[in-house]
C-alpha positions as CSV (number, residue, x, y, z in Angstrom):
1,M,199.2,144.2,36.2
2,Q,197.2,141.9,38.4
3,M,195.3,140.6,35.3
4,K,198.6,139.7,33.6
5,N,199.7,137.6,36.6
6,V,196.4,135.7,36.5
7,K,196.8,135.0,32.8
8,S,200.4,133.8,33.4
9,V,199.3,131.4,36.1
10,L,196.5,130.1,33.8
11,D,198.9,129.7,30.9
12,E,201.4,127.8,33.2
13,D,198.6,125.5,34.4
14,A,197.5,124.8,30.8
15,L,201.1,124.1,29.9
16,R,201.5,121.7,32.8
17,L,198.4,119.9,31.8
18,Q,199.7,119.6,28.2
19,L,203.1,118.3,29.5
20,T,201.2,115.7,31.6
21,E,199.2,114.6,28.6
22,V,202.3,114.3,26.3
23,I,204.2,112.4,29.0
24,A,201.3,110.0,29.2
25,Q,201.2,109.7,25.4
26,V,204.9,108.9,25.3
27,A,204.5,106.4,28.1
28,L,201.6,104.7,26.2
29,C,203.6,104.7,23.0
30,R,206.6,103.1,24.7
31,E,204.3,100.6,26.4
32,K,202.9,99.6,23.0
33,L,206.5,99.4,21.6
34,Y,207.3,97.0,24.5
35,D,204.2,94.9,23.9
36,L,204.9,94.7,20.2
37,K,208.6,94.1,20.3
38,P,209.3,91.7,17.4
39,K,211.4,88.6,17.8
40,N,213.2,87.2,14.8
41,S,210.7,84.4,14.6
42,D,207.9,87.0,14.2
43,L,209.5,88.7,11.3
44,K,209.1,88.2,7.6
45,W,212.0,89.3,5.5
46,F,213.1,92.9,6.4
47,G,214.6,93.8,3.1
48,K,216.7,96.9,3.1
49,G,215.1,98.3,-0.1
50,R,211.6,97.1,0.6
51,Y,211.1,98.9,3.9
52,Q,213.9,101.5,3.8
53,A,211.6,104.4,3.0
54,Q,209.1,103.4,5.8
55,A,211.9,102.9,8.3
56,S,213.6,106.2,7.3
57,V,210.3,108.0,8.0
58,L,210.1,106.3,11.4
59,Y,213.6,107.3,12.3
60,K,213.0,110.9,11.3
61,S,209.6,111.0,13.1
62,T,211.2,109.7,16.3
63,Q,213.9,112.3,16.1
64,D,211.2,115.0,15.6
65,V,209.8,114.1,19.0
66,L,213.3,114.6,20.4
67,N,213.5,118.0,18.6
68,H,210.3,119.1,20.4
69,A,212.0,118.2,23.7
70,S,215.1,120.3,22.8
71,T,212.8,123.1,21.8
72,M,211.1,123.0,25.2
73,I,214.6,123.1,26.8
74,G,215.3,126.3,24.7
75,Y,212.1,127.9,25.9
76,F,212.9,127.5,29.6
77,D,216.7,127.3,29.7
78,G,217.8,129.3,26.7
79,F,219.4,128.7,23.3
80,E,222.8,127.7,24.8
81,K,221.3,124.8,26.8
82,R,219.1,123.8,23.9
83,G,222.2,123.7,21.6
84,A,224.1,121.6,24.1
85,F,221.2,119.1,24.4
86,Q,221.0,118.9,20.6
87,E,224.7,118.1,20.3
88,L,224.4,115.5,23.0
89,V,221.5,113.7,21.4
90,A,223.0,114.0,17.9
91,K,226.0,112.0,19.1
92,K,223.9,109.6,21.3
93,Y,221.2,108.9,18.7
94,P,222.5,109.3,15.1
95,I,220.1,108.0,12.5
96,P,221.6,104.5,11.8
97,D,221.4,102.6,8.5
98,V,218.2,100.5,8.3
99,K,219.4,97.0,9.2
100,S,216.7,95.4,11.2
101,A,213.3,95.9,12.7
102,L,214.8,95.2,16.1
103,E,217.4,98.0,15.7
104,L,214.6,100.4,14.7
105,H,212.5,99.3,17.7
106,S,215.5,99.8,20.0
107,F,216.3,103.3,18.5
108,M,212.6,104.4,18.9
109,D,212.4,103.3,22.5
110,S,215.7,104.9,23.5
111,V,214.8,108.2,21.9
112,L,211.3,108.3,23.3
113,A,212.7,107.6,26.7
114,E,215.1,110.5,26.4
115,A,212.2,112.9,25.3
116,Q,210.0,111.6,28.1
117,S,212.7,112.4,30.7
118,V,213.0,115.9,29.4
119,F,209.2,116.4,29.6
120,V,209.1,114.9,33.1
121,S,212.0,117.2,34.3
122,L,210.2,120.2,32.9
123,L,207.0,119.3,34.7
124,A,208.8,118.9,38.0
125,R,210.0,122.5,37.9
126,D,208.5,125.0,40.3
127,S,208.1,127.6,37.5
128,L,207.6,127.4,33.8
129,Q,208.6,130.9,32.9
130,L,210.2,131.5,29.5
131,S,213.9,132.2,29.5
132,P,214.8,135.7,28.1
133,A,217.7,134.0,26.4
134,G,215.6,131.5,24.5
135,P,212.9,131.4,21.8
136,S,209.4,132.5,22.4
137,K,207.7,131.5,19.1
138,P,205.7,129.4,18.3
139,G,205.5,128.8,22.1
140,P,205.6,125.8,24.4
141,R,201.9,125.1,24.1
142,R,202.1,124.9,20.3
143,T,205.2,122.9,20.5
144,M,203.5,120.3,22.7
145,Q,200.5,120.2,20.3
146,V,202.8,119.4,17.4
147,C,204.7,116.9,19.5
148,S,201.5,115.1,20.3
149,L,200.6,114.9,16.6
150,H,204.1,113.6,15.8
151,L,203.6,110.9,18.5
152,E,200.3,109.9,17.1
153,S,201.7,109.7,13.5
154,L,204.8,107.8,14.7
155,E,202.7,105.2,16.5
156,G,200.5,104.7,13.4
157,N,203.4,104.4,11.0
158,Y,205.2,101.9,13.3
159,L,202.1,99.8,13.6
160,G,201.6,99.9,9.8
161,M,205.2,98.7,9.3
162,L,204.8,95.9,11.9
163,I,201.6,94.7,10.2
164,A,203.6,94.6,6.9
165,I,206.7,92.7,8.3
166,T,205.3,90.4,10.9
167,R,203.4,87.2,10.9
168,G,201.5,85.0,13.4
169,V,200.5,86.3,16.8
170,L,202.5,89.5,16.7
171,H,200.9,90.4,13.3
172,K,197.4,89.9,14.7
173,K,198.3,91.8,17.9
174,A,199.7,94.8,15.8
175,L,196.6,94.8,13.6
176,A,194.3,94.8,16.6
177,V,196.2,97.7,18.2
178,Y,196.1,99.6,14.9
179,Q,192.4,99.1,14.5
180,D,191.7,100.1,18.1
181,R,193.1,103.6,17.2
182,F,190.0,104.2,15.1
183,K,187.3,103.1,17.6
184,E,185.2,105.7,19.3
185,P,186.2,106.2,23.0
């Protein structure tokens, strides 16, 4: 019995560390979004057909990060709270039609801020014990791993689109940030 409690504490510590890392990753992603916010003068033509597929992937990837946040709510507060959160965010952040890079940017930042606040509130809890009225698989640690991968992909796809649709200083800045992702630490 004692061994199980030690394992539980170690698992909770590992989860807190993962939450801290994902919170930092979201914050860094939002910081890059802020630094790379396009102005109309920076943009080439943002044709609906030309970038619609790329923008749709970005909208979906952004919502995937929010889905990870709702899954985490389910783990610790149960299915009912997870469902209520999902309904709230579905109304608050519906996937809009692709109209402009600025709308896409605003959508991404708002949704990432929402996910970040969920992760921060989970980290602030005294205990991270699973709710008996919630899911248990694949588990919070695996959910955080996949969330981290989604954030990494989202950032790369956004930078790729910015490189394609911007010009001048912002184009060079986006290209430099994109290339920095592949440098050895």
